[in-house]
N, C-alpha and C positions, 0 to 999 in steps of 0.2 A: 456574461460577466466571468472574469477569472479572478480567483482569490489567491494571494501569495502569503505564505506563512514562513517566517524565519525559523530555522530549527538549529540554532547553535552559533552559526557565524555567517558572514556575508556570502560565502560560496555555497551554502546549503539552504534550499527552500523546498517547501511542499507547495505544489501548485494544484489548486482545486478547480475543477470545471463542473460546477453544480448544474445538474439537470441537462447535460450535454445532449443526451439522446431523447429527452422527453420535453424539451421546451416547446411551448405553443407558438411556433413561428411558421411562416410559409415554407412549403416543401423546397422551393428554390434556395432559400436561405440555408436550410438544413444541408442541402447538397454542397453549398459553398463552404460551410463549416466542415463538412466531412473531408473535402479536398485539403483544406488547411490543416486539419487535425491529422490526417494521414501523413502529410509531409512532415509535420512536427514530430510525430512518433517515430517515423522511419529515419529521418535525417538529423535530428537533434542529438548530437553526440554527448552533450552534458547531462542528459537524463540518466538517472541511476536506476529507475524502475517505474512501473505503473501499478498503482493500487486501483483496481476496478471494484467499485462498490455497486452491488446489485441486490435488489430485494429478494430475500430467500423464497418468497411466495411466487415470484416471477423471474427466476434466474435466466441469465444469458438470452436476452432478447437479440433480435437481428443486429442492432447497432453495437451491442456489447460484443458479439462474435466478430464483427468487423474490426472493432478496436483491438481485440485480441490478435487478429491476423496481422494488423498493421504493426503492433508491438513485436510480434514474432518476426515479421519481415525486417524490422529494425534491430533484431537481436536484443530486445529489451526485456529484462525479466519482469514477470507479472505475478502479482499476488491478488487473489480475488477474495473480497469480503462478502459473504452472504449475510447482508444486514437484516435487521429486525428479526433475529433468531428468536427473540422473546415472544413473537407472535404465534409461534408454533410450539407444540409439545416436543419434548426431547426426542422421542422416536421419529416424529415427522421431520424434525430438523436434521437428524442424522441421515434420514432417507434422502432429503433434498441435497445434502452434501454429497452423498454417494452417487446420486443421479447426475449431479453437475460434474463430478469427476469423470463419470462415464461419458458424458457429452464432450468434455474436453478431450478425452482419449479418442473419441470418434472423429473429432476435428483435427487430431494430430497436434494438439497444443499441449505444451508442458508448462503448466502454471501451478503455483502453490495456491491453496484455497483453504479457507477457514470459516467457521461460524462466527458471527459478530453481533453484539447487542450494545448499542450506545446507552440504552435505558438502564441495563443491568451492569454496564461497564465490563462486559465479558468479551474477551478476545484482544484486549489492549496489549497484554504482555507478548502474545504471539506476533501481533502486528509490529510492535516496537522491535522485536528481535529480527524480523524480516527486514525492516527499514534500516536498522542498525547495520546489518550485514551489507546492504547495498551501499551505504555511505561509509562503511568501514569507520564508523563513528566511535570515537573513544570519549566516554564521559569523563569530564574533569570537573572538580568542584567549582572552578571559576568559569565554566562554560555550560552551566545548566541551562536547559532549554527555557527560554523566556518567550512564550507565545501563548496564544489562546488554544494551542493544540499540543499541550504537554502530554507525553505518553507515560512518563514515570513520575511517581510521587511517593511521598512518605517513606516507609520502610524499604520499598522496592528501589527507590532512587538511592537511598543510603547504601543499600547492599551493592548496587551497581558501581557506585563510586568507590566503595571499599575494595571490591573485586578488581577494578581497574587499577587502583593504587598498588595492590599486591602484584598484579601482572607487570606493571612498570618497574617495580623494585626487582623482580625476578629477571627481567630483561636487562636492566642495568648491571646486575651482578654477573650475568652471563657474558656481557660485552666487555667487562673489565678483567675477566679471567683468561 
């Protein structure tokens, strides 16, 4: 199953491949998926980036590392979420983050990485910033994300809209001078 989420306009979508590496399917089918996924990540020019979500208690399994190599081959930026960070104490979470960074360095992969907890809503701002940079997304009051995957809300959203408005005014002033 593949889930598509609209994130602002018809040209921008978040594509979710839930359980890609952990689905209970025959090995032959997994191999078939891997071939297709590799081709998709390496050849699909419209991809802006890959967010790899991996459980902080079991980070970077074999298939995760394979996906990271494919993304690297396709020159696709990658951001890793160490999910379920709420399951570990703060020190253990930071240690898992450092160990995963070390493993990425050993693999020769340059990925950004962060702790993430959906339960505590921790890490949303950092993720939104990374994805915003990939999409070069400009928040506008009339193009607020309308999806089940909204990253900004309340005061944060209002602040982003205000900042964007100020930047636009500054750019317009510069171009008229």
